[in-house]
N, C-alpha and C positions, 0 to 999 in steps of 0.2 A: 782677608782683605782689609783695609785700613780704613777706619772711621776718625775722620779730622772734625773737630768742632771749635766754633768760632764763637764765643759768646758777646756779641754785641750790646750796646745800651738800647736799640731797636728792634735788630734781630738776632736771631741764632742759625748760622749760616752752617751746612754740614755737608762733607764731601764723603764721597766712599772711593778709595783707590785700589784697584787691581793691579799691583805692581807700581809702575810708575805713571799709569793711566788712570785719570780723574773719570770714574764709571757714570756716577752720579751726584748732583746736586740738590740740597733741600736749602728751605728758608720758614722759620717759624718764627712768630712773635716773640720777643724777652716779653718775660713776665715771673718776675719774681715771688708771684705768690703762688704760683704752681709748684706742685710736690713732684718728688722723683718720680714716685708712680704714674702720675699724669702725662709728664714729659716721656717716660718710658713708653707708654701704651702709646702715644700720639707716632714718637719715631718709630717704633716698630710697624707700624700700620701703613706710613709712609713709605717705609723701606720695602714692603710686600709689595705696594704698589708699582713701586720700581723695581719689581722681580729680585729684590734682595733680600735672603732670609736672615735674620739675628744670628744665626749660628754660623753664618759665612762670615760675620765679623771677628778676627783672631787679636786685632788689636787699636788702639785709640790714641789720639793726642788732643789736647784741648788747651787754646788759651782762653783767657777771659777776662772784659774789663768790668764785670758785674760779680763782685765779690759772693753775694748771697747764692747765684746761682752755680758759681763753682764748685763746691761741694754738692748740689742736687745733681749736675752731671756726669760726676766721678761716681755719685751711687747709682746713675743710670746706666753707666757702664759696666760697673760691675754686678749689677742685680739684672741687666737686661740682656748684655753681652757676654758677660762672665770674663770680661778682661778687665785690668788695673790700667786706667791710662797714663802715657807721661804727660804732666803738667806743666807747660812752659811758665817758668819764673825765675827769679834771680838766679837759682841754682843748676838752671836747665845749661847744659852744653849745645851752644848753638854755632860756634865757629866765629861768632861776633867780638871784635873789642868795641866796649860802649864808652864813649866820652863824655857821657852827660855828667854832670856835676855828681849829682845821686842815681847810679844806674838802677836804684830799685824804683825810681820814680817813674821810670820809663813805662808805658803802655805793653803789656807782653805781645799784642796786636801788631804794634809799631817794629818790635825785634824781628818776630814773623814775617813782616812783610818786607823788611829791610834783607832780611836773610835769603829770601826768595827773589828779590831785585837784584842781588849781586849774583847769583846763582844763574839766573835768566838772561840779564840784560849786561852784567856787570859793572864796572866800578870806574869814575864816580855815578853816582844815582840819585834821582830825586824823586820821592814815593810822595806822590797827592792821593791820600784817601779821602773821598767825599761822602761822609755818610752822616750820624748826627752829629758831628762834629766834623771840620773840614781840616785836615791835619795833613803838615807838609813834613817829610823827613828826609836828613841829608844822610848819603855814606860820601865817604871821601875815595880817592883813588887807591888808597892803601886798604879799602874795604872796612873801614872804621866808621862807626854810629857815632855821629857827632850830636844830633840834636834835632831839633826842627820847630814849627810852628804851630800854633792850635788857632782855629777860630771857629764859631758855630756854624753849623752844617747848615745848607741852603733850606733844608724843611725845616729846620729848628727855627730859623730866622723868620720863615713865612709864618710858621707857628703863632711865634711871638707878637709880630704884627696883627695878626686876626684876633688874639687872646688879649692884648692890651691896647686896641684902639676902639674907637665907637664906631665907624663906619668902613672901616677897611674889611675886606672878606676873604676868604680862602680863593685863592686861583690855580689852574693848572700851571705847573711848572715847564713851560714850553717858552721859546724866543718870539718877541713879537717880532713882526716886520720892519719896525722902525725902534730905534735909541728912544724918542722923544713919543713918550705914548700919549696918546689922547684921550684915553678916557681910564677910569681907575682900573680897569682889569689889567690894561697893557701896560699902564705905566708902573703896577706891583711886577708883572712879567719883566719888563726892561730893568727894574731896579734888582730883582732877584736873582733872574737867568743871566742877564748880562753883566750886570754887577759882580756876581760871583766869577764870572770867565774873565772880568778884568781881576778881581782880587788874585785869581791863579795867575794868570799872566803876569801880573806884577811883582808876587812872589817868586815864583818862579826865575825869574829874571836877577831878583836881588840874590836869591840861592847858586845862580849861574856866577856872579860877580866874585862869590866867597869860594865856590867849589870849582871852577872851572866853566868854560861856555861848551865844552864836551861834554857835561853831564847828561847823561838819559834821564827823560824825564816819563815815569810810568805812572798813569792814573787807575785807580780801584775804588771800590767801594758802592753801595747801593744808590749813591746818584751821581756817579760820575758819566753817565750815558747824556745827563741832560746838560753839565758844563763842556763836557769834553767836544759836542757838536759846534759850541761856540768859539773856540781857540783853538790855536794851531800848535802850542807848546808841546803836546804829547808827542813822544817817539813809540808809546805803545801803551795799549786800553786793555787792564787784564783783571776781569772783575773775580776771579780765581787765585788772586796773588796770597792771599792769607792762606789758602788751603792748601797749595802748593809748597809753601814755608813750613805748615806744620808738618808736611809730609817729610819734607828734608831733616829738619829738626829730630822727628821721630826716629829717623834712618842715623842719625848721629849718635843719637842715645840708647841704642842696641849694644850688647856686648857680644862677642865671637860666637854664642850659642843662640843669639836671636832674643834673647828676653830682656825686659825694660831693665835700664839701669837709671832710672830717672831718679831717684833717691839720693846716689851718689855721682849724680851730674854735677857739672859746673860751667858755668860762665866764661868763656875763653876771654 
């Protein structure tokens, strides 16, 4: 079985693949203070609750936007699963041509999402990942990664309002019945949920003006369901997009004998 690990700023998402089938997924909080042994015990126990024994995992692939945890999870894979993971980075074969000014600046998760979007939905494509940040990524009709846009995530914006104002409070992130809120709670919900739906709708339209109106729009990320209910711009919602991309990239980085070639892999 293949263990795919997506290390994000808020959560670490894990998926176990049996061949091409996603067997199970897990999410644990991102905490750079945790040691490899702590994460190892946590993950192996959670997998056992899903009836997956650690020795059933025979391969792993990791992408990370939290550098301190990258080496931690590499150690977890080696110590608790006895595998050397493929680490998605600039040197990893992805099959994706990156036209960003500096390819090294592109988050690994953005590349992984783009690879999965092309495979599952075709090109041109727009990926909207709503998590800690709201990230838009663009792939042209030749399957080349162009770049995108980054804005604060909806939960991050809600926390900023709560932490930096005296009278605003935390609210449930659900859409109010009307855009014009008549109390503080519904006013916040309108601004956050409907406001972010408007942000997504407007940015997708701008991207389509540059990519083409036939671009497929794929939504993913931990908060995608909050926004997706309030806009009709999405062709597909796939919360497992990054995990699928990790599986695809892992398969690209295998030699004929099936062993990892991550050290010699290259960006196409």
